[in-house]
N, C-alpha and C positions, 0 to 999 in steps of 0.2 A: 660116074657119080660117087659122091662122098658116101661112105657107109656110116650107119649109126654105131658109135663106139660103145665099148662095153661099160656103160654107166647105168646105174640104177635109175630107171625112169620113174619120176615121182609125179609128174603133172602133164596133162595134155591140153593144149589150147586149140580152139576150133574157130574158124571163120563161120559166119552165119549164112549169108546169101550165096547160093550156088555151091554150098558145101553141106550145110545141114538141110537146106531146102532150096529149090530152084527159084530164081527171081523171075516172075512172069512179065518180062519186058516186051509187051506186044503193042501193036498199033491200036488194037481194039481197046486195051486198057488206057492207052494215051488218049484216045478219043473220048473215053468215059470221063477222064479228067477235064478235057476241053469242054465237054457238054456241061459239066457241073460248074466250072469256072465262068463259062460264058453267060450263064443265068445270073451270076452276080456281077460280072463285068458289064453286062448290058445296062445295069442301073446307072452306070457312069458313062453311057454313050459309047461303049467299046463294042464294035461289031463282032460277029462270030469269027470271021476270018482273022481279025486282029487278035481275038482271044486265042486262036490256035497258034498264031505266030508268037504270042507272048508266052504261052506254055512251052513251046519249043525252045524259046530263049532261056527258060528256067533250066532245061536240060543242058544247054550249052554253058550256061553260067556255072552249073554244078560241076561239069567236067573240067572246066578251066581251073576252078578252085581246088578240086580234088587232086588233079594231076600236077598242078604247078605250085600249090601252096601247102600240100600235105595236111589238109583238113577238109571236112565236109560241111558245107553250109547247111544250116537247119532249114526246115520248111518255113518258119516265119521269116527267116532271112531271105529266102528265095522269093517270097511274095513282097517283101520290102523292095527287092530288086525290081519287081514289076512296077511298083509305085514310082520308083525313080525313073524308069523308062517312059512311063506315061504321064508323069506329073500329077497323078491322081492319088488322093489319100483315102483309102477305104474306110468306111464306117467300122467301128470296133466290132460290131456283131458280124458284119460281112467278112472282115479279116479273120475273125475266129472261125467262121464256118469254112472258109477256104483252107485254113491250116488244119483243122480237125478232120475234115473230109479226106484231104490228101495224105495226112499222116496215117490214117487207119484203113484206107481203101484196100490195100493188099493183104494186110494181116487179118482183116475181118472177112474178106470175100474170096481171096485167091490163095491164101497160104496153104501149101501142100507138103505135109510131112509124111514121108513114107514109113510104113511100119518097121521095115528092116533097119532103117537109120535110127529110129527111136530105140529099137532093141540094142543096137550097137552102142549107142550113147549110154544106155543103162548099164550094159556090161562093163564098159570102160570105167564108168563112174564108181563101180564097186572096187576097182583097184587103184585108180588114180584121181588126183584132184583135177577137176575139169573147169576150164575157164574159157569164155567166149572172147575173142578179139575181133570186133566187127566194125567196118566202116558203114555208116548209116546213110541212107538217102532221104526220101520223103519220110520214111518210117523211123522215128527215134528209138533209142534204146528201150524206153518204157513200153512201146508197142511190140517190140520183139520179145520182151519178157512176158507180155500178155499172151503172145502166140505160144510160147513155150509152156506157160502155165496151163493153158487150155489143153495142151497135149501131155500134161503130167511130166514135164521134163525140166521145169525151172529149178526144182530142188536138186537136180543132178549136177548143176553148175554152182561152184562156190563163189563165182564173181563174173561180172560182165564188163569188159573194157569196150565201151561204145564211143565212137568218135564224136558224136554230138554232145556227149557229156564231158569228154576229156579236153576237147578243143584241138586234138591232133589225130591224124589218121595214119594208117600203114602206108609206107614201110617205116615210119618214124619209130626209132628204137624205143622211145618212151612207152609206146603201147605194149611192147613185149616185156620191157623191164617192169612195168606196173603189174603185168600178169605174174611175173616171177616173184615180185614182192608179195602179192596176194596168195600165191601158192606156197610161199615159204621155202623155196628151194632155188638152186642156181639155174640159170637158163640152160646150161649144158645138160641138166637133168630133165629137160622138157622137150616135147615134140609138138610142133605146130602143124595143123592140117588146114589147107586152104586151096583155092582154085586159081589164084593169080600169081604169076611169077613176080611181077613188078611190085606187088603189094605184100602178099603173104610170104613168098619164099625168100625174097631179098631181105625183107624185114626180119624174118626168123633167123636167117643165116648171119646177118649183121649183128644181131644181138646174142649170138652163140647158141641158139636153139637148133635142134634137128628139125627136119621138115619133110612133109609128105604133100605132094601136089595132087589134089583131088580132081579127077577129070570126068566124074560121073555126070555132071550137068553142063560143064563148060570145058571144052577140050582145046582151047586156043593156044595154050602155052606148052603143050606136052613135048613139042619138038625142040624147044629152046631152054627147058627148065634146068636149073642147077640144084633142084631138090634132091634129098637123099634117096627118095623113092617117089614113084607115082602110083596112084591107086584109082581104079575105075569104079570101085564099089566100096561100101562101108565094111563089107566082109573082108575085103583086102586090107583096109585100114586096120581093123582089129587084129588080123593075122600078122601084119607087119610089126605092129607095136608089141604083140605078144612074143614074137620071135626075138625082137630086140631085147625085151625084158629077160627072156630065157638065156640069151647070150651073156647077160650080165651076171648071171648066177655062178 
């Protein structure tokens, strides 16, 4: 593994889902989305079974765009995709209800921020500029900001690079370069923390940042990572960054 070189670390960038908080990707939550959408789809003679298939098609559509086009479709875009598939044009109020429900379901009902992670973020923010670099799904950047604000953490980050707002997603170097601009330092003076090799680590390395693969919520990439370090907890994250900073003195 590459080691963090003796440079003064000035900024830390952080992925959101499965790094700051686990993303609750469960069949139960999917069915909750299906039940909600089917009540609206039913007005247009779309059956429950078809509603379930259409909602699964949204996930497939998202994965295709995310992995093959380096951007993340927005929630309105995903429901426009359903209109194209069905030939149905949803009433404005129905469309707004579909979008608002799906955008806020996770952050309002299932968002889980662990106290030790919040404490680590607060400690790091006392020494470094903190920026989020996050690919978004149903939940746009504004919903993620709301979740952080409810947990008294939003003011710990000086900027958020959210893919629904920028139009590009990791590992696109523009996401990391934008964070560098907002931090006011070179990418070589920055460390990125994230859970995905193909998005976080490759993007950070290609832009010149140091990197930490976080495996506390998702451990799929630990055997193949090219990250400088791996960390299974945020205590490890803060220790690694502190040691790197000490080495630069």
